[in-house]
C-alpha positions in Angstrom: 166.1 206.7 168.7 169.4 208.6 168.8 167.8 211.7 167.1 164.9 212.3 169.5 165.0 214.9 172.3 165.9 213.2 175.5 167.6 213.8 178.8 171.0 212.3 179.5 170.8 208.6 179.7 171.5 207.2 183.2 174.8 205.4 183.8 174.7 201.6 183.1 175.3 200.9 186.8 171.9 202.2 187.5 170.2 200.2 184.7 172.0 196.9 183.9 171.8 195.2 187.3 168.0 195.2 186.9 168.2 193.4 183.6 170.8 190.9 184.8 168.8 190.1 188.0 165.5 189.9 186.2 166.9 187.5 183.6 168.3 185.2 186.3 165.1 185.3 188.3 163.1 184.4 185.2 165.2 181.2 184.9 164.8 180.6 188.7 161.0 180.9 188.3 160.9 178.3 185.5 163.0 175.9 187.6 160.6 176.3 190.5 157.8 175.6 188.1 159.5 172.3 187.0 159.9 171.1 190.6 156.5 172.1 191.8 154.0 171.6 189.0 151.4 170.2 191.4 151.1 173.7 192.8 149.2 174.7 189.7 146.4 172.3 190.5 145.8 173.5 194.1 144.5 176.6 195.9 146.4 179.8 195.1 147.3 180.3 198.8 149.9 177.6 199.1 153.6 178.2 200.0 155.1 177.1 196.7 152.6 179.0 194.5 153.0 182.1 196.6 156.7 181.9 196.1 156.5 181.5 192.4 154.0 184.3 192.1 156.2 186.7 194.0 159.3 185.6 192.1 157.4 186.4 188.9 156.0 189.7 190.1 159.0 191.1 191.9 162.1 189.2 190.6 161.0 189.0 187.0 158.4 191.6 186.1 159.1 194.5 188.4 162.9 194.0 188.2 163.0 194.3 184.4 160.4 197.1 184.4 162.4 199.1 187.0 165.5 198.9 184.7 163.5 199.9 181.6 161.7 202.7 183.5 164.8 204.3 184.8 166.2 204.3 181.2 163.0 205.6 179.6 162.1 208.4 182.1 164.6 210.7 180.4 163.1 209.9 177.1 159.5 210.5 178.2 160.2 213.6 180.3 163.1 214.9 178.1 165.0 215.5 181.4 167.8 213.8 183.1 166.9 211.1 185.7 166.8 212.9 189.1 169.1 210.5 190.8 171.1 207.5 189.5 172.2 206.7 193.1 168.5 206.3 194.1 168.1 203.9 191.1 170.9 201.8 192.5 169.4 201.8 196.0 166.1 200.7 194.4 167.9 197.6 193.0 169.6 196.7 196.3 166.5 197.0 198.3 164.2 195.2 195.8 166.7 192.4 195.3 167.3 191.8 199.1 163.6 192.2 199.9 162.6 189.8 197.1 165.1 187.1 198.2 164.0 187.4 201.9 160.3 187.3 201.1 160.3 184.5 198.6 162.7 182.3 200.5 160.4 182.5 203.5 157.3 181.9 201.4 158.6 178.6 200.2 158.0 176.9 203.5 155.6 179.7 204.7 158.0 180.6 207.5 156.0 183.4 209.1 158.0 185.9 211.1 160.4 188.8 211.2 162.5 187.8 208.2 159.4 187.8 206.0 158.4 191.1 207.4 161.9 192.5 206.8 161.7 191.4 203.2 158.4 193.1 202.7 159.7 196.2 204.4 162.7 196.4 202.0 160.4 196.1 199.1 158.3 199.0 200.4 161.5 201.0 200.8 162.4 200.1 197.2 159.0 201.2 195.8 159.2 204.5 197.9 162.6 205.3 196.5 161.4 204.6 192.9 158.3 206.8 193.4 160.4 209.6 194.8 162.8 209.4 191.8 159.8 209.4 189.4 158.2 212.4 191.1 161.4 214.4 191.1 162.1 213.6 187.5 158.6 214.3 186.2 158.3 217.4 188.3 160.8 219.2 186.2 159.1 218.0 183.0 157.8 221.2 181.4 155.6 219.5 178.8 152.4 217.7 179.9 152.2 214.2 178.6 149.7 211.4 179.3 152.7 209.0 179.4 154.1 210.9 182.4 150.7 210.6 184.1 150.5 206.9 183.6 154.1 206.3 184.9 153.5 208.5 188.0 150.2 206.8 188.7 151.7 203.3 188.3 154.4 204.2 190.8 151.8 205.3 193.3 149.9 202.0 192.8 153.1 200.0 193.2 153.7 201.6 196.6 150.1 201.0 197.6 150.4 197.3 196.4 153.6 196.5 198.3 152.4 198.3 201.4 149.3 196.1 201.5 151.6 193.2 200.9 153.7 194.1 203.9 150.5 194.5 206.0 149.5 191.0 204.9 152.9 189.6 205.9 152.5 191.3 209.3 149.0 189.9 209.6 150.3 186.3 209.2 152.4 186.8 212.3 150.2 189.3 214.3 146.6 189.0 213.0 144.9 192.3 213.0 142.8 192.5 209.8 139.1 192.2 210.5 138.5 191.2 206.9 139.5 187.8 205.6 143.2 187.5 204.8 142.3 185.9 201.4 140.0 188.7 200.5 142.7 191.3 201.2 145.1 189.2 199.2 142.8 189.5 196.1 142.8 193.3 196.5 146.6 193.3 196.8 147.0 191.2 193.7 144.7 193.2 191.5 146.2 196.6 192.7 149.4 195.2 191.3 148.0 193.9 188.1 145.7 196.8 187.2 147.5 199.6 189.0 151.2 198.9 188.7 151.7 196.7 185.7 148.8 197.8 183.5 149.3 201.5 183.9 153.1 201.3 183.6 152.9 199.2 180.5 150.2 201.4 179.0 152.3 204.5 179.5 155.6 203.1 178.3 154.1 201.2 175.3 152.4 204.4 173.9 155.8 206.0 173.8 157.9 203.0 172.6 155.5 201.4 170.0 155.3 204.6 167.9 159.1 204.9 168.0 159.6 201.3 166.9 156.9 201.4 164.2 157.8 204.9 163.1 154.1 205.7 163.5 152.1 208.4 165.2 148.6 208.9 166.6 147.0 212.2 167.3 144.2 210.7 169.3 145.6 211.4 172.8 142.0 211.6 174.0 141.9 207.8 173.8 144.7 207.6 176.4 142.9 210.1 178.7 139.9 207.8 178.6 142.1 204.8 179.1 143.6 206.4 182.2 140.2 207.3 183.6 138.5 203.9 183.1 141.5 201.8 184.2 141.7 203.8 187.5 137.9 204.0 188.0 137.4 200.2 187.7 140.3 199.5 190.0 139.3 202.0 192.7 135.7 200.8 192.7 136.8 197.2 193.0 139.1 198.0 195.9 136.6 200.0 197.8 133.8 197.5 197.3 136.1 194.6 198.0 137.4 196.0 201.2 134.2 197.2 202.8 131.8 194.5 201.4 133.9 191.7 200.0 134.6 190.5 196.4 131.2 189.8 194.9 129.7 189.3 191.4 130.1 193.1 191.0 133.7 192.3 190.2 132.5 191.6 186.6 131.3 195.2 186.4 134.6 196.6 187.6 136.5 194.3 185.2 134.4 195.5 182.4 135.2 199.1 183.3 139.0 198.3 183.3 138.5 196.4 180.0 137.0 199.6 178.5 140.2 201.4 179.6 142.3 198.7 178.0 140.3 198.9 174.7 140.9 202.7 174.6 144.6 202.1 175.0 144.7 199.4 172.3 142.7 201.6 169.9 145.5 204.2 170.3 148.1 201.6 169.5 146.0 200.4 166.5 145.8 204.0 165.2 149.6 204.2 165.5 149.9 200.9 163.7 147.7 202.1 160.8 149.8 205.3 160.4 153.2 203.6 160.7 156.0 204.2 158.1 157.7 200.9 158.9 155.4 198.4 157.1 157.3 195.2 158.0 156.4 193.9 161.5 159.4 192.7 163.3 159.3 189.4 165.2 159.9 191.2 168.6 156.8 193.4 168.0 154.8 190.2 167.6 155.6 189.5 171.2 153.7 192.7 172.1 150.7 191.7 170.1 150.6 188.3 171.8 150.8 190.0 175.2 147.9 192.3 174.4 145.8 189.2 173.4 146.7 187.4 176.6 145.6 190.5 178.7 142.2 190.7 177.0 141.6 187.0 177.3 142.5 187.1 181.0 140.0 189.9 181.7 137.3 188.0 179.7 138.0 185.0 181.9 137.1 186.7 185.1 133.4 185.6 185.1 134.6 181.9 184.8 137.0 182.5 187.7 134.3 183.9 189.9 131.5 181.5 189.2 133.3 178.2 188.7 134.3 175.6 191.4 137.9 174.5 191.8 141.0 176.4 191.0 141.8 175.7 187.3 140.3 178.9 185.9 141.9 181.1 188.7 145.3 179.5 188.0 144.8 179.9 184.2 143.9 183.6 184.8 147.1 184.2 186.7 149.1 182.3 184.1 147.6 184.5 181.3 148.6 187.6 183.2 152.1 186.6 184.3 153.3 184.3 181.6 151.2 185.5 178.8 150.9 189.3 179.2 153.8 190.4 181.3 156.4 187.9 180.1 155.6 188.2 176.5 156.0 192.0 176.5 159.2 191.8 178.4 160.6 189.1 176.0 160.0 191.4 173.1 160.8 194.8 174.5 164.1 193.7 176.2 165.7 193.4 172.8 164.3 196.7 171.6 165.8 198.6 174.5 168.8 196.8 176.0 170.8 196.6 172.8 170.4 200.4 172.4 171.6 200.9 176.0 174.7 198.8 175.3 175.3 200.3 171.9 175.0 203.8 173.4 177.7 203.1 176.0 180.2 201.5 173.5 179.7 203.1 170.2 177.7 206.4 170.4 180.8 208.6 170.2 182.1 206.8 167.1 178.8 206.8 165.2 179.1 208.7 161.9 182.9 208.8 162.1 183.8 205.1 161.5 181.9 202.0 160.8 180.3 200.6 163.9 177.9 197.7 164.5 174.2 198.4 164.8 172.3 197.7 168.1 170.7 194.6 166.5 174.2 193.2 165.8 175.0 192.9 169.5 172.7 190.0 170.1 171.5 186.9 168.2 168.4 187.5 166.2 168.3 183.7 165.5 167.9 183.1 169.2 165.0 185.5 169.4 163.2 183.5 166.7 163.7 180.3 168.7 162.6 182.2 171.8 159.4 183.4 170.1 158.2 180.0 168.9 159.3 178.2 172.1 157.4 180.8 174.1 154.2 180.0 172.2 154.7 176.3 172.7 155.5 176.7 176.4 152.4 178.8 177.0 150.0 176.5 175.1 151.3 173.3 176.7 151.4 174.8 180.2 147.9 176.3 179.8 146.6 172.9 178.5 148.0 171.2 181.6 146.3 173.6 183.9 142.9 173.2 182.1 143.2 169.4 182.1 144.7 169.5 185.7 147.4 167.1 184.5 150.7 167.5 186.4 152.8 165.8 183.8 151.6 168.2 181.0 152.2 171.1 183.4 155.8 169.9 184.0 156.4 169.5 180.2 155.2 173.1 179.8 157.5 174.2 182.6 160.5 172.5 180.9 159.6 174.5 177.7 159.4 177.6 179.8 162.9 176.8 181.1 164.1 176.6 177.5 162.6 180.0 176.8 164.4 181.4 179.9 167.8 179.9 178.8 167.5 181.4 175.3 166.5 184.8 176.9 169.4 184.7 179.3 172.0 183.8 176.6 171.0 186.9 174.6 170.7 189.2 177.7 174.2 188.2 179.0 175.7 188.4 175.5 174.6 192.0 175.6 175.6 192.7 179.2 179.1 191.1 178.6 179.7 192.8 175.3 183.2 194.1 174.7 183.7 197.0 172.2 184.8 195.8 168.8 188.0 197.2 167.5 187.2 200.4 165.7 189.1 201.1 162.5 
């Protein structure tokens, strides 16, 4: 990674707070799951489940992704990040907004504090989009990855703006459409717009780097971009003006085609890799892709079934299977390099220095991987059977995963430079 053409890496103060906060909020999420397992057997519009969903989406997924994105923009655009100060403001506003929003969700305390939290999150997304646009604007070379990242930032702003309007609607009702119908649009704009397109763009840059592979089939990514956006836009338009109907299956199929084009690109990279051994952390990525595909295939069951188990399993596949798995793997492919770059880059080639992988415990990542699989399977089984005790056991296993993850993350964040001789 040190040999590729990149812009100057942002200062750690613009990156590391996102990783630290995200790791802590992952643990908080798992603790909330332990104390409120019955929420996963009820309707999705309940205070505790709303809290956990937004801790997962904002405090865990978006927080970590913001940190990684600010670090990777100079890699993808081969230009310096436009503003490190803006990146810091993004962290302050996202953290404050997320805390205000989720704390008021827990007891569904509707009012100005909830609206203030939503407003801070909109400000955070706006600052992030501005930084992305200014950084990519000076990028001379066209890249599909740049397009995905820019598009995902636009979708994020759209998603959180709709979320703010929903918070306002709870206090001052103004939507003519059902609040729950708008909530579905809000959630899927986040899933298919923000998370899917950001992960697609970043993964098609990182996976080739980590596998030492290459694909020349960029046309697959162009089709992926077209189908992912087409399916989402059609779903939002139809859902807003008519309501969510069985046509959602058609739109899901269109998005799935976009996902398949993306995965075909990664498979071509995999076939042409130089690094034949597949590292454990890369297996997290493969599991995340599997969870994503299964979740999309589950949509007909979600729509046509009675009760909430399949809808809850669908959300679990997306948050705890897809997003969490890819973060658990990619954190230890990016964060060690960030820390190493800060402590040892200037000594590399002159004296013996540790490698990035020496800065964290690989043994803990092995435990993390297998505990993750156990946690997901037990938790999913509890949801399918609608058994609170099994869900709670799964949540305890999730807490173990979070502890293992936090130990390694903070071992990296608190690393002190070894004596150079």
